[in-house]
KOLVO-712358 format. One record per residue (C-alpha): residue number from 1; residue in one letter; z, x, y. Coordinates in steps of 0.5 Angstrom, whole numbers, always signed. Layout:
<atoms>
{nr:NUM rest:a w:Z u:X v:Y}
...
</atoms>
This chain:
<atoms>
{nr:1 rest:m w:-101 u:-48 v:-54}
{nr:2 rest:k w:-109 u:-47 v:-56}
{nr:3 rest:n w:-111 u:-42 v:-61}
{nr:4 rest:k w:-118 u:-40 v:-63}
{nr:5 rest:d w:-121 u:-43 v:-70}
{nr:6 rest:i w:-122 u:-38 v:-76}
{nr:7 rest:k w:-130 u:-39 v:-77}
{nr:8 rest:p w:-134 u:-37 v:-83}
{nr:9 rest:g w:-137 u:-30 v:-82}
{nr:10 rest:d w:-130 u:-28 v:-79}
{nr:11 rest:k w:-127 u:-21 v:-82}
{nr:12 rest:v w:-120 u:-22 v:-84}
{nr:13 rest:r w:-115 u:-17 v:-87}
{nr:14 rest:f w:-110 u:-20 v:-92}
{nr:15 rest:l w:-103 u:-19 v:-90}
{nr:16 rest:n w:-99 u:-20 v:-97}
{nr:17 rest:d w:-104 u:-15 v:-100}
{nr:18 rest:v w:-109 u:-10 v:-100}
{nr:19 rest:g w:-116 u:-11 v:-97}
{nr:20 rest:g w:-120 u:-17 v:-94}
{nr:21 rest:g w:-127 u:-19 v:-93}
{nr:22 rest:e w:-131 u:-24 v:-89}
{nr:23 rest:v w:-130 u:-31 v:-89}
{nr:24 rest:t w:-135 u:-36 v:-93}
{nr:25 rest:r w:-132 u:-43 v:-92}
{nr:26 rest:i w:-126 u:-46 v:-90}
{nr:27 rest:d w:-122 u:-52 v:-94}
{nr:28 rest:g w:-116 u:-55 v:-90}
{nr:29 rest:k w:-111 u:-49 v:-90}
{nr:30 rest:t w:-115 u:-45 v:-95}
{nr:31 rest:i w:-120 u:-40 v:-93}
{nr:32 rest:y w:-125 u:-37 v:-98}
{nr:33 rest:v w:-126 u:-29 v:-97}
{nr:34 rest:i w:-131 u:-25 v:-100}
{nr:35 rest:d w:-128 u:-18 v:-102}
{nr:36 rest:e w:-131 u:-11 v:-102}
{nr:37 rest:i w:-133 u:-12 v:-109}
{nr:38 rest:g w:-136 u:-19 v:-108}
{nr:39 rest:f w:-131 u:-24 v:-111}
{nr:40 rest:e w:-129 u:-30 v:-107}
{nr:41 rest:v w:-122 u:-30 v:-106}
{nr:42 rest:p w:-118 u:-37 v:-104}
{nr:43 rest:v w:-113 u:-35 v:-99}
{nr:44 rest:p w:-108 u:-39 v:-95}
{nr:45 rest:v w:-110 u:-39 v:-88}
{nr:46 rest:s w:-103 u:-36 v:-86}
{nr:47 rest:e w:-103 u:-30 v:-90}
{nr:48 rest:v w:-109 u:-27 v:-86}
{nr:49 rest:v w:-110 u:-24 v:-80}
{nr:50 rest:v w:-117 u:-24 v:-76}
{nr:51 rest:v w:-120 u:-17 v:-75}
{nr:52 rest:e w:-127 u:-18 v:-72}
{nr:53 rest:r w:-130 u:-25 v:-70}
{nr:54 rest:k w:-137 u:-27 v:-72}
{nr:55 rest:n w:-142 u:-25 v:-67}
{nr:56 rest:e w:-137 u:-21 v:-62}
{nr:57 rest:n w:-137 u:-14 v:-61}
{nr:58 rest:v w:-130 u:-13 v:-59}
{nr:59 rest:s w:-125 u:-13 v:-65}
{nr:60 rest:e w:-119 u:-17 v:-64}
{nr:61 rest:k w:-114 u:-13 v:-68}
{nr:62 rest:s w:-107 u:-16 v:-69}
{nr:63 rest:g w:-101 u:-14 v:-73}
{nr:64 rest:d w:-97 u:-20 v:-72}
{nr:65 rest:s w:-102 u:-25 v:-69}
{nr:66 rest:i w:-105 u:-30 v:-74}
{nr:67 rest:l w:-110 u:-34 v:-72}
{nr:68 rest:t w:-111 u:-41 v:-75}
{nr:69 rest:p w:-115 u:-47 v:-75}
{nr:70 rest:n w:-110 u:-52 v:-73}
{nr:71 rest:e w:-106 u:-52 v:-66}
{nr:72 rest:d w:-100 u:-53 v:-70}
{nr:73 rest:n w:-99 u:-46 v:-72}
{nr:74 rest:a w:-101 u:-43 v:-66}
{nr:75 rest:i w:-96 u:-38 v:-65}
{nr:76 rest:n w:-95 u:-34 v:-72}
{nr:77 rest:t w:-90 u:-29 v:-75}
{nr:78 rest:s w:-89 u:-22 v:-73}
{nr:79 rest:h w:-89 u:-17 v:-78}
{nr:80 rest:s w:-85 u:-11 v:-78}
{nr:81 rest:e w:-91 u:-6 v:-79}
{nr:82 rest:a w:-94 u:-9 v:-73}
{nr:83 rest:i w:-94 u:-4 v:-67}
{nr:84 rest:e w:-95 u:-5 v:-60}
{nr:85 rest:d w:-101 u:-1 v:-59}
{nr:86 rest:e w:-105 u:-6 v:-63}
{nr:87 rest:s w:-109 u:-11 v:-59}
{nr:88 rest:p w:-105 u:-18 v:-58}
{nr:89 rest:y w:-108 u:-25 v:-58}
{nr:90 rest:i w:-108 u:-27 v:-50}
{nr:91 rest:d w:-108 u:-34 v:-49}
{nr:92 rest:p w:-112 u:-36 v:-43}
{nr:93 rest:h w:-109 u:-43 v:-42}
{nr:94 rest:h w:-102 u:-40 v:-41}
{nr:95 rest:d w:-98 u:-40 v:-35}
{nr:96 rest:d w:-96 u:-33 v:-34}
{nr:97 rest:l w:-91 u:-35 v:-28}
{nr:98 rest:n w:-87 u:-39 v:-33}
{nr:99 rest:p w:-87 u:-35 v:-40}
{nr:100 rest:r w:-83 u:-38 v:-45}
{nr:101 rest:i w:-78 u:-35 v:-50}
{nr:102 rest:y w:-75 u:-39 v:-56}
{nr:103 rest:l w:-69 u:-39 v:-61}
{nr:104 rest:a w:-72 u:-43 v:-66}
{nr:105 rest:f w:-69 u:-46 v:-73}
{nr:106 rest:t w:-72 u:-49 v:-78}
{nr:107 rest:s w:-70 u:-52 v:-85}
{nr:108 rest:e w:-72 u:-55 v:-91}
{nr:109 rest:n w:-66 u:-59 v:-93}
{nr:110 rest:i w:-65 u:-62 v:-87}
{nr:111 rest:n w:-59 u:-67 v:-87}
{nr:112 rest:s w:-56 u:-64 v:-94}
{nr:113 rest:g w:-49 u:-62 v:-95}
{nr:114 rest:d w:-50 u:-54 v:-95}
{nr:115 rest:q w:-56 u:-54 v:-90}
{nr:116 rest:k w:-59 u:-47 v:-89}
{nr:117 rest:v w:-63 u:-45 v:-83}
{nr:118 rest:d w:-68 u:-40 v:-82}
{nr:119 rest:f w:-68 u:-37 v:-75}
{nr:120 rest:y w:-74 u:-34 v:-71}
{nr:121 rest:m w:-75 u:-31 v:-64}
{nr:122 rest:v w:-81 u:-35 v:-61}
{nr:123 rest:n w:-85 u:-31 v:-56}
{nr:124 rest:d w:-90 u:-37 v:-53}
{nr:125 rest:s w:-93 u:-32 v:-47}
{nr:126 rest:n w:-98 u:-27 v:-46}
{nr:127 rest:y w:-92 u:-22 v:-45}
{nr:128 rest:f w:-89 u:-17 v:-50}
{nr:129 rest:c w:-82 u:-18 v:-50}
{nr:130 rest:y w:-76 u:-13 v:-52}
{nr:131 rest:y w:-70 u:-17 v:-54}
{nr:132 rest:l w:-63 u:-16 v:-56}
{nr:133 rest:i w:-58 u:-21 v:-59}
{nr:134 rest:a w:-51 u:-19 v:-59}
{nr:135 rest:e w:-44 u:-22 v:-60}
{nr:136 rest:t w:-38 u:-21 v:-56}
{nr:137 rest:g w:-32 u:-19 v:-60}
{nr:138 rest:d w:-24 u:-21 v:-59}
{nr:139 rest:d w:-24 u:-14 v:-56}
{nr:140 rest:g w:-29 u:-16 v:-50}
{nr:141 rest:l w:-34 u:-11 v:-53}
{nr:142 rest:a w:-41 u:-13 v:-55}
{nr:143 rest:r w:-44 u:-12 v:-62}
{nr:144 rest:g w:-52 u:-12 v:-63}
{nr:145 rest:l w:-54 u:-17 v:-68}
{nr:146 rest:f w:-62 u:-17 v:-67}
{nr:147 rest:s w:-66 u:-13 v:-63}
{nr:148 rest:g w:-74 u:-11 v:-63}
{nr:149 rest:t w:-80 u:-12 v:-60}
{nr:150 rest:l w:-84 u:-19 v:-60}
{nr:151 rest:q w:-92 u:-19 v:-59}
{nr:152 rest:p w:-95 u:-24 v:-54}
{nr:153 rest:n w:-96 u:-31 v:-58}
{nr:154 rest:t w:-92 u:-29 v:-64}
{nr:155 rest:k w:-86 u:-31 v:-68}
{nr:156 rest:e w:-81 u:-27 v:-72}
{nr:157 rest:f w:-77 u:-29 v:-78}
{nr:158 rest:l w:-70 u:-26 v:-77}
{nr:159 rest:e w:-65 u:-28 v:-82}
{nr:160 rest:q w:-62 u:-35 v:-86}
{nr:161 rest:f w:-56 u:-38 v:-84}
{nr:162 rest:s w:-51 u:-43 v:-86}
{nr:163 rest:t w:-50 u:-48 v:-81}
{nr:164 rest:t w:-43 u:-49 v:-82}
{nr:165 rest:k w:-43 u:-42 v:-79}
{nr:166 rest:m w:-47 u:-43 v:-73}
{nr:167 rest:d w:-41 u:-45 v:-68}
{nr:168 rest:v w:-43 u:-38 v:-64}
{nr:169 rest:s w:-44 u:-36 v:-57}
{nr:170 rest:w w:-50 u:-30 v:-57}
{nr:171 rest:h w:-52 u:-26 v:-51}
{nr:172 rest:v w:-59 u:-26 v:-51}
{nr:173 rest:q w:-63 u:-20 v:-47}
{nr:174 rest:l w:-70 u:-20 v:-45}
{nr:175 rest:i w:-75 u:-15 v:-42}
{nr:176 rest:l w:-82 u:-18 v:-41}
{nr:177 rest:h w:-88 u:-14 v:-39}
{nr:178 rest:r w:-96 u:-14 v:-40}
{nr:179 rest:k w:-100 u:-9 v:-43}
{nr:180 rest:d w:-107 u:-11 v:-42}
{nr:181 rest:k w:-107 u:-12 v:-34}
{nr:182 rest:p w:-102 u:-11 v:-28}
{nr:183 rest:s w:-98 u:-17 v:-28}
{nr:184 rest:r w:-92 u:-20 v:-24}
{nr:185 rest:l w:-85 u:-16 v:-26}
{nr:186 rest:f w:-80 u:-21 v:-28}
{nr:187 rest:d w:-72 u:-19 v:-27}
{nr:188 rest:p w:-69 u:-18 v:-34}
{nr:189 rest:v w:-66 u:-24 v:-37}
{nr:190 rest:n w:-59 u:-24 v:-39}
{nr:191 rest:e w:-57 u:-31 v:-42}
{nr:192 rest:l w:-51 u:-33 v:-46}
{nr:193 rest:v w:-53 u:-38 v:-51}
{nr:194 rest:k w:-48 u:-43 v:-54}
{nr:195 rest:i w:-50 u:-46 v:-61}
{nr:196 rest:k w:-46 u:-51 v:-64}
{nr:197 rest:a w:-46 u:-53 v:-72}
{nr:198 rest:y w:-46 u:-60 v:-71}
{nr:199 rest:r w:-53 u:-61 v:-67}
{nr:200 rest:f w:-56 u:-59 v:-74}
{nr:201 rest:y w:-54 u:-65 v:-77}
{nr:202 rest:r w:-56 u:-70 v:-72}
{nr:203 rest:d w:-62 u:-74 v:-74}
{nr:204 rest:n w:-67 u:-72 v:-68}
{nr:205 rest:a w:-65 u:-65 v:-68}
{nr:206 rest:y w:-71 u:-63 v:-71}
{nr:207 rest:k w:-77 u:-64 v:-67}
{nr:208 rest:d w:-85 u:-63 v:-68}
{nr:209 rest:n w:-87 u:-57 v:-64}
{nr:210 rest:d w:-93 u:-52 v:-63}
{nr:211 rest:f w:-90 u:-46 v:-67}
{nr:212 rest:f w:-89 u:-49 v:-74}
{nr:213 rest:d w:-92 u:-54 v:-79}
{nr:214 rest:y w:-86 u:-57 v:-79}
{nr:215 rest:k w:-80 u:-60 v:-75}
{nr:216 rest:a w:-75 u:-55 v:-71}
{nr:217 rest:v w:-69 u:-54 v:-67}
{nr:218 rest:l w:-72 u:-50 v:-61}
{nr:219 rest:i w:-67 u:-47 v:-56}
{nr:220 rest:p w:-71 u:-44 v:-49}
{nr:221 rest:v w:-68 u:-37 v:-47}
{nr:222 rest:i w:-72 u:-37 v:-41}
{nr:223 rest:k w:-72 u:-44 v:-38}
{nr:224 rest:s w:-78 u:-47 v:-34}
{nr:225 rest:e w:-78 u:-50 v:-27}
{nr:226 rest:f w:-77 u:-57 v:-30}
{nr:227 rest:e w:-71 u:-55 v:-34}
{nr:228 rest:r w:-68 u:-51 v:-28}
{nr:229 rest:r w:-69 u:-57 v:-24}
{nr:230 rest:l w:-66 u:-62 v:-29}
{nr:231 rest:e w:-60 u:-57 v:-30}
{nr:232 rest:n w:-59 u:-57 v:-22}
{nr:233 rest:l w:-59 u:-64 v:-22}
{nr:234 rest:s w:-54 u:-64 v:-28}
{nr:235 rest:k w:-50 u:-59 v:-24}
{nr:236 rest:k w:-50 u:-63 v:-18}
{nr:237 rest:k w:-48 u:-69 v:-22}
{nr:238 rest:t w:-42 u:-66 v:-25}
{nr:239 rest:q w:-40 u:-63 v:-18}
{nr:240 rest:r w:-40 u:-70 v:-15}
{nr:241 rest:i w:-36 u:-73 v:-20}
{nr:242 rest:i w:-31 u:-67 v:-19}
{nr:243 rest:k w:-31 u:-68 v:-12}
{nr:244 rest:e w:-30 u:-76 v:-13}
{nr:245 rest:k w:-24 u:-74 v:-18}
{nr:246 rest:e w:-21 u:-69 v:-13}
{nr:247 rest:a w:-21 u:-74 v:-7}
{nr:248 rest:s w:-18 u:-79 v:-12}
{nr:249 rest:n w:-12 u:-74 v:-13}
{nr:250 rest:e w:-12 u:-73 v:-6}
{nr:251 rest:k w:-10 u:-80 v:-5}
{nr:252 rest:k w:-5 u:-80 v:-10}
{nr:253 rest:i w:-2 u:-74 v:-7}
{nr:254 rest:t w:-2 u:-77 v:+0}
{nr:255 rest:a w:+1 u:-83 v:-3}
{nr:256 rest:k w:+7 u:-79 v:-6}
{nr:257 rest:k w:+8 u:-76 v:+1}
{nr:258 rest:q w:+9 u:-82 v:+4}
{nr:259 rest:n w:+15 u:-84 v:-1}
{nr:260 rest:r w:+18 u:-77 v:-1}
{nr:261 rest:p w:+24 u:-76 v:+2}
{nr:262 rest:e w:+24 u:-72 v:+9}
{nr:263 rest:i w:+30 u:-67 v:+6}
{nr:264 rest:i w:+31 u:-65 v:-1}
{nr:265 rest:e w:+38 u:-62 v:-2}
{nr:266 rest:v w:+39 u:-57 v:-7}
{nr:267 rest:d w:+46 u:-55 v:-9}
{nr:268 rest:l w:+47 u:-48 v:-12}
{nr:269 rest:h w:+54 u:-48 v:-13}
{nr:270 rest:i w:+55 u:-46 v:-20}
{nr:271 rest:h w:+60 u:-52 v:-22}
{nr:272 rest:e w:+54 u:-56 v:-20}
{nr:273 rest:l w:+49 u:-53 v:-24}
{nr:274 rest:l w:+54 u:-52 v:-31}
{nr:275 rest:d w:+59 u:-56 v:-33}
{nr:276 rest:n w:+63 u:-50 v:-36}
{nr:277 rest:t w:+62 u:-43 v:-34}
{nr:278 rest:s w:+67 u:-40 v:-38}
{nr:279 rest:g w:+65 u:-33 v:-41}
{nr:280 rest:l w:+60 u:-32 v:-36}
{nr:281 rest:t w:+59 u:-25 v:-32}
{nr:282 rest:s w:+58 u:-25 v:-24}
{nr:283 rest:a w:+51 u:-23 v:-26}
{nr:284 rest:e w:+49 u:-28 v:-31}
{nr:285 rest:i w:+52 u:-34 v:-26}
{nr:286 rest:l w:+47 u:-31 v:-20}
{nr:287 rest:k w:+41 u:-31 v:-25}
{nr:288 rest:i w:+42 u:-38 v:-26}
{nr:289 rest:q w:+43 u:-40 v:-19}
{nr:290 rest:l w:+37 u:-36 v:-17}
{nr:291 rest:d w:+33 u:-39 v:-23}
{nr:292 rest:k w:+35 u:-46 v:-20}
{nr:293 rest:f w:+32 u:-44 v:-13}
{nr:294 rest:h w:+26 u:-41 v:-16}
{nr:295 rest:a w:+24 u:-48 v:-20}
{nr:296 rest:v w:+25 u:-52 v:-14}
{nr:297 rest:m w:+21 u:-48 v:-10}
{nr:298 rest:e w:+15 u:-48 v:-15}
{nr:299 rest:e w:+16 u:-55 v:-16}
{nr:300 rest:h w:+15 u:-57 v:-8}
{nr:301 rest:q w:+11 u:-51 v:-5}
{nr:302 rest:k w:+5 u:-55 v:-5}
{nr:303 rest:l w:+8 u:-60 v:-1}
{nr:304 rest:k w:+6 u:-58 v:+6}
{nr:305 rest:g w:+11 u:-60 v:+11}
{nr:306 rest:q w:+17 u:-61 v:+6}
{nr:307 rest:k w:+24 u:-59 v:+8}
{nr:308 rest:i w:+29 u:-57 v:+3}
{nr:309 rest:v w:+36 u:-55 v:+4}
{nr:310 rest:f w:+39 u:-50 v:-1}
{nr:311 rest:i w:+47 u:-50 v:-1}
{nr:312 rest:h w:+49 u:-43 v:-3}
{nr:313 rest:g w:+56 u:-43 v:+1}
{nr:314 rest:i w:+59 u:-37 v:+4}
{nr:315 rest:g w:+63 u:-34 v:-1}
{nr:316 rest:n w:+62 u:-26 v:-1}
{nr:317 rest:g w:+55 u:-27 v:+1}
{nr:318 rest:t w:+51 u:-25 v:-5}
{nr:319 rest:l w:+47 u:-31 v:-7}
{nr:320 rest:k w:+45 u:-32 v:+1}
{nr:321 rest:h w:+43 u:-25 v:+1}
{nr:322 rest:e w:+39 u:-26 v:-5}
{nr:323 rest:v w:+36 u:-33 v:-3}
{nr:324 rest:r w:+33 u:-30 v:+3}
{nr:325 rest:r w:+31 u:-24 v:+0}
{nr:326 rest:q w:+26 u:-28 v:-4}
{nr:327 rest:l w:+24 u:-32 v:+2}
{nr:328 rest:n w:+22 u:-26 v:+5}
{nr:329 rest:t w:+18 u:-23 v:+0}
{nr:330 rest:r w:+16 u:-28 v:-6}
{nr:331 rest:y w:+16 u:-34 v:-1}
{nr:332 rest:k w:+14 u:-31 v:+5}
{nr:333 rest:k w:+8 u:-36 v:+7}
{nr:334 rest:h w:+14 u:-41 v:+8}
{nr:335 rest:s w:+19 u:-41 v:+14}
{nr:336 rest:f w:+26 u:-42 v:+14}
{nr:337 rest:q w:+32 u:-42 v:+18}
{nr:338 rest:d w:+40 u:-44 v:+18}
{nr:339 rest:a w:+41 u:-51 v:+16}
{nr:340 rest:s w:+44 u:-56 v:+21}
{nr:341 rest:f w:+51 u:-53 v:+22}
{nr:342 rest:r w:+54 u:-60 v:+24}
{nr:343 rest:e w:+52 u:-62 v:+17}
{nr:344 rest:y w:+53 u:-55 v:+13}
{nr:345 rest:g w:+57 u:-50 v:+17}
{nr:346 rest:y w:+54 u:-43 v:+15}
{nr:347 rest:g w:+53 u:-44 v:+8}
{nr:348 rest:a w:+46 u:-47 v:+7}
{nr:349 rest:t w:+39 u:-45 v:+9}
{nr:350 rest:l w:+33 u:-50 v:+11}
{nr:351 rest:v w:+26 u:-48 v:+8}
{nr:352 rest:i w:+20 u:-51 v:+11}
{nr:353 rest:i w:+14 u:-51 v:+6}
</atoms>
């Protein structure tokens, strides 16, 4: 991102102290300011804000956009005392059709055992950004963690975290709008951002960027057209792998079909299911028989065309009645009929999956 240079003659206001003055000279990242009583005061460039440009009639006021002499710090820290009515810095080089909002993490002790990261919201756009970051609890309800307004082309420090506690999933909601002119109306953004602690320990996790004088981990909340295309490509690749796996599984199932028996016989007589039935009531015996029936149906119900014969006997008809009641209700998508009288008499039911 491009930025305007602070030049001698510009009028600035101190961010961390009362007062300000006119810039007399610049030495690297230090500027010298003549204050109201005539003293020349050295001040870090990050601790001032330009309120009036030399030879410009229009003042550029900003409570949280710090204009610096290098492009590496083009986006600057948003301060809580800033108000939306102050005129923000508008970058003419921005692509206003693709605003960029980031979650940013920086650290002074990269790769240390007890690593701390400073968490920022970064607004790399000419839009005001209302934001809400929330976490969903086990009860399914959202709990707000951070909320506020980012002025255009600013960044705001929110909190310091231990990286060991950064296995989190945050819901990030954004609303963007322009105040200086009519603009495109964006749909509200609602993204689930998953952050893993291990990524902060990778050698290449922290990268040079346009927003800080040091390396940072940047996570885009609003993706660019290129990132969306890349993500779609990744999704297509994933879908292709899934389809290939499904096709492989279908081949395996087909192979199993070729080897499966034409008819499966299941004898539900209790003496075929248990070695000893002493002490069991009629209700308990019926439950054991029906449990076997359900287990066989669940195991084979995806094998289309499979034939299963359940041998229930004649007896008093209770087991046959329960089997057919289950087939008419729970398994009604499968057809059934009396099994072959020649082979089973009246005591069996044929189910066709």
